[in-house]
C-alpha positions, -999 to +999 in steps of 0.1 A: +197+545-197+210+544-233+183+557-256+194+550-291+213+518-300+227+515-335+237+483-354+244+471-389+276+488-398+305+470-414+329+467-443+315+463-478+328+464-513+320+491-538+284+486-549+274+466-519+246+472-494+242+477-457+212+483-435+217+504-404+193+500-375+186+524-346+165+510-318+152+532-289+149+522-253+130+544-228+122+566-258+092+564-282+105+571-316+071+581-329+073+612-307+103+625-326+115+635-360+142+609-367+172+611-390+207+600-398+239+620-399+274+609-409+309+621-402+341+611-421+376+616-407+386+652-411+352+663-423+322+680-406+292+660-396+265+662-422+229+654-424+220+624-446+182+618-442+152+627-421+117+613-416+087+633-405+071+623-372+036+633-384+034+623-420+063+599-426+076+621-454+113+614-461+141+637-471+176+630-485+209+647-491+213+649-529+244+627-530+225+597-515+191+601-533+181+570-551+206+549-531+195+554-494+161+548-479+151+558-444+122+540-428+105+536-395+089+505-378+068+518-350+061+484-336+098+477-332+105+513-321+133+513-347+144+533-377+165+520-405+188+533-432+190+510-461+221+518-481+225+504-516+251+508-543+276+521-518+306+541-529+338+549-510+325+585-504+299+569-482+325+557-457+319+574-424+305+570-389+268+571-391+247+585-362+209+582-358+193+612-342+160+622-326+149+658-330+120+682-333+117+686-370+131+680-405+149+709-420+149+692-453+172+663-448+188+677-416+172+666-384+165+698-364+173+704-327+187+669-320+182+659-284+193+623-286+221+606-306+230+570-313+265+558-304+276+557-341+280+529-365+311+526-387+306+521-425+335+514-447+333+510-484+363+496-502+371+496-539 
């Protein structure tokens, strides 16, 4: 009944790492372009990363390039967002998303959302 389940959020210190997971049930992730969004309090939701269904090409928002890595494990029906060298500006609720394309790092026409995972980076 719930299609996308997220885990892996938490509280980390500046420079720390987290890995978010998004596992699908009753939904085959390989049939979708998958990505991650985030939303901080008082700010608009923004795209963070997207991975192509067909080629596996990955795209990233400029501010996270070199620090975040999106990946897909088809056997586990799971996508991940590895976040390294975290900074306070990364603090937000992160949502995985299943859509119909990657408009650069923004997942296009999202049809399914994860429930959100809180990431807090302290300094």
